[in-house]
C-alpha positions, 0 to 999 in steps of 0.5 A: 479802180478810180471813178471819175470823182476820185481821178478828178481829185487826184488830177487835181491835186496834181495840177496844184503840185506842179503849178507851186513846182513852177512857181518856187523854181523860178523863185528860187532861181532869181534868188540871192544865195542863202537860208531862204533860198536853200530852202526854197529850192527844196521847196520845189523840189518836193513839190515836183516829187510831189506832183509825181507822187499823184501821178504814180498814184493815178497810174497805180489805180489803173487811170492817167491823169486828166489834164486840168487848166487851172490850179488852186494857186492860180485863183490867189492873185486876183483875190489877193493881189500880187504879192510885192515882195518876199515876205508877202511871197512867204506870206502867201505861202505859208497860208496856201501850205496851211490850206493844201494841208487841211484838204490832204488830211480831209482826204485822208479820212475818207472810209476805206481810202484806196492804199495807193491814195493813202500812202501818196497823202502821207508822205506829202503830209509829212514835207508839207508840215516842214514847208509851213515850218521852214516858211514860218522861220524865214517870216520870223527872221524878216521881222527886223526888216519889216515889222511883226506886225505888218507881216501878221497883217499881211498874213491876215489879208492873205487868210481872207483872200484864202477863205474866198478862194476856197469858198469859191474854188472847193465847192466843186472839189468839196462836192466831190470829197463828200460823193467819194466818202458817201459811195465808200460808205455805202459800199462799206455797208454793203459789204457788211450787210452780206 
């Protein structure tokens, strides 16, 4: 059974994956056919499947997802500004995907993690690794058009925005993760002492 903190975290992940799927789906629909549009299409289908993994995980753990109004991505535009072109969209996505994989890896280290949660995290992290790779390759392919220095500067700008968003928005998320770690550790200690 899920406690309030764990349900909120898994619902937060679900909401973020839904937001990503909708964003990338609209983007893929508007693009000309080609390698980037192909990979963007795969990316948005992955995000939708990830939202399903979280929905299924939550339900297997005896709960229903919480409807959250905001996702992590929603804070990016105010911190970094609206991306002006496809290169900037890919740069901000690269930074976000790195943050997501970091957060999922942190969550996977919780002691006595629910097997359902561990399974969802494992499947999603594999896809996230591919997301980072295809975007890295796409950005490299754009160096002739935008220049490596401009792409690197854009990545740096979005990384700084990510740091700002992470500091402000993740405080509640981090507190909930730390609470879960403490709670699971106490449970393990209680079991060992009996």
